[in-house]
N, C-alpha and C positions, 0 to 999 in steps of 0.2 A: 504494500500500500504506500506508494510514493506520490500520489496525486496531490494537487494543490486545491485548497479550499478557501472560499470566502464565506463559508457558512457562518451563521450567527451563533453566538454562545447560547447554549440551551438554557442557561441560567438567567441571562439579562438581555439577550438579543443583540448585543454589540457585535459587529462584524469581527471575525477572527481570521486573519490572513496568515495561513500557515501551510506547511506541508506535513500533514500527520503521517506518522510511521507506526507500524505495529510495535507495541512495547514502549512507545514514546508518550510523553505527557506535555500538554500545552497549558499555559496559565493565561486566562483571559485578562487582558490589560485593563478592562473596565471594572470587573467585579472580583477578580482574583480566583475565580473558580478553577479547579483542576479538571482538565478535559482530556479525554482519550478518544482515539479513532473509533467510529461506529459506521462501518461501511466505507465506501469509496471516497465520499467527500463530506461526510458529516462528523460531528463531534458529539460526545455525550459526557455528562458529568461522571467523574470517577467515583466509584462506590467506596464506602468506608472500608470494606474488606480488601479491596484493591490497594487503597492507601496504606493500610496496615501491613501489607506484604512487601512494601517498598523498603529498601535499606534505610537505616536511620539517617545517614547523611543526606540522602535524597529527600526524605520527608522534611528534614530541617530546612533545606534550601527552599523547598516549595512553600513551607509555612512562612519563611522570611519574605519571599517574593509576594505572597498573597497579602501579608500584613502591610508591606510597603505600598502596594497598589491601593489597598483600602484606606491607608493613612492619607494618601495624596488625592483621594477622591476618584481614582480611575482615570481613564483616557477620555471619557465623555461624562456628561452630567449623570450622576449616579441615580438610576431609577430601579436598580436591581435589589433583590433581597440579598442580604449578606449571609453567607453560609460559612460556618466555622469548620475547618478541615482537621482540627486536632483531635 
């Protein structure tokens, strides 16, 4: 799965410009949601069990990235519901 997507974030509908890869994680720059590939050009929110299976350093990095995005208010006006990934 190396296709390009401009699919919206399933959490906040903000456009996500990315090249999702199997096993990869994308962080929405608007709401901080952790997203994984769902088909050829769609993304879905990462489940809690998927997040818990990630190595500790990866979880830590994603948590920090999400917090920074939420602190600065995202890339666009925040209309999203905030979801805590811890």
